[in-house]
Residue, then its C-alpha position, 0 to 999 in steps of 0.5 A: m687655242f687660247a691666247t697668252v695675252g688678254t685684257t680685263a674688260e669694261i662692260r659698255q652694254y649688255r642685254r638679256l637674251e630669251d634663253g636667260s643668258l646675257n650678251v655684253v659689249t665690252r672694252g679692254q682695259q688692262r693687259f694681262h699674261l695668262k699663266h695657267r688655265w683649267i676647266d673646273v668641275e662644272g665645265m667652266p674655263c678658269g685661268e690664273v693671270q698676271i697683270i702687265q705693268e705698262d712701261t713709261p713712254l720713251r722720250t729723247p733725253k732733254d740734254a741730248f740735243g739741248k745744246l749744239a756746239p759748232l765744229n769750229n769750237l771743237r777744232s779751235h779747242r783742239l788747236s789751243r792745246v798745241l799752238p803757241s801762246n802768241s797764236s792769237s796775234l796770228g789769227y788763231g785766237h778765239s777767246d770768246n769761245d772759252s766757255e764752250a771749250n770748257w764745256d767740251d772738256s767736261f763732255e770729253s772727260a765724261l766719256s769712257s776710253a772707248g767712247m772717247r776714241t769714237h768721239q775723236s774719230a768722228l771729229d777727225s772724219c768731219y775735220g777731214y771733209d772740210v771744204m774751203d771757199e777759195s774762189t777769191s784767193s790767188d794761186d799763191d794764196r791757195f798754195m800757201s793756205r794748203t801748206e798751212m793746213r797740211s802743217t797744222r794737221s800734221h802737228l795735230s796728229e803728232s800731238k794726239g799720239p798713236l791714234y792720230s799718227d800719220t806715217g810718212k811725214n817728218a814730225d820734226n820738220t812739221t813742228l819747226e814749220i809751225g813753231n817758227s813764228s818768224d816764218l808764220a809772220r812772213k806769211g802773214e795775210g796768207s795764214k789769216r786767209c787760211w784760217k778764215n777759209t777753214d772757219l766752220n761757222h757756216f757748217h752744220r752744227v753737231p749734237r753732243a749726243f752719241w747718236p744722231h737725232w733721227v735715231y732717237r726719234m725712231y723710239d721717241s713715243y711722242c714723236l711716233a704718236e704724232r706720226a701715227a695720229d697724222m696717218w690715222k686722220q688721213i685714213v679716217g678723217a678723224p677730228s683732232m687727236d691732240g689728247l691722245v697724242r699727249k698719251p702715246d700709250l692710250l693712242s697705241f691701244y686706240i689704233a690697235s683696236k680700230i685699225p682694219v686688220s685681221e684678228e690675228t694681227r690685232q692679237e699680235l699688236l696686243e701682245i707687243d710689250g713697249i709703247s714705241y714698238r707697238l706704235r712702230r708696228e702700227i705705223g708700218l700697218l697704216e703705211s701698207f694698208d691700202l686695199v680691203r680684200c676678202k680673206t678667203c679669195k683675196t678679191v679686192i672689195a674696197q680701197r682705204s679711201d672708201m672708209l667711212v665713219m658712222s659712229t663715235e667708235g670710228p670706222l670700226g666697231a663691235y655690234v651684237n645681232s639678235h642671236g647674241y653674236v658680236h660682229e666687228i665691222m668696218t664701214l665703207q661708203k662703197a664696195n665692189g665684188l659683192a652680191l646682195i642676198g635676200r631683201a632689206t629689213v629694218e628689224y634689229s638694225w644697228f643703225p636707226g633709219y637704215a635697213w640691212t641686206i646680207a652681202e656675199c663675196v661674188s668670187c667665193e660666196t663668203q658672207m662679207g657683211w651687209l649693205f645698209t640703205a636709208t629708209k628716209k631721203k633726208l638721211k646721209p649717206q643714203s647707203f653704206w657697207g658694213i664689212r666684217s673685219s674677221q673676213v678681211a685679209d691683211d693688206t701687206r704691200 
């Protein structure tokens, strides 16, 4: 069965075999869709392909979290629309926040009607859960503060119309209570303490974007690349990957080609459109990858911590045997449940200075790979395993 997505290839190595044919080792370069395929008159497979234009790595918009406004600015801005002009003398004035209030105006004016309702609903929910620090106030002060807060909230509800209507309250009485400056003056210090206690300077500051920051990070290709690179380094102990982190598209294909998974899963990664989606899938695989199992009988033969880097290609590489067959193998420093077949030989060894011996699964007798042993005492490690990735089952915890 033919896959619908493949890649163009760069030839890295080639060798002419005894029968005159060529054996090549390649590296994928550009993805394509297979649109149509056929067999020509000479029996050769042919196909028509369409090159896939890769997307640009997604990043959190710069303006989404570039400026954070404290909730007290939002509330004081809303209060300024309903309080009398002399409110500053009663402790309600915030002239130093005029610029941010204007910025609030421009932000709210840019919202659609539906977005405005959602935005105001979010502000009300934050407003409703405010906590006042009243530990130093007397019982009378606390009673007065709560009275002031209730009247202020009632007035806000009436001033905003049906969206903020609060049934069961007398709007006229509320308006008179707030609008009567002499009553407020008699309460004097109590109202100031009330405003001081409800000041939100110490509360969390909220972003001006519609979604919270963690939502954007879920699909920020650069954030995902950093996370994937960190997990990859923990698994294989690779050196710095800063160069690839700055290029999330290349990193996603690098991990897809090196991660120890079955050929079916690797093809799945190749077919994913979208850098962030591919990285998220790879992160999920890296999180679940812990055990190396035989694909046939699911016997555990190694753990993730047993992986070993023996070449510049990392713990996973493609190697060609003397008959022209390409084997993709992962290298492990130790393995269990394997039996050695035959004697060790250095002929056609992929690793100079090491002899190889065929290794089979003890349970199902499937050929899993080879044990490589050093022919010189100075070589390190003295032995390691090469396991065929085609015979490894995906570890899905």
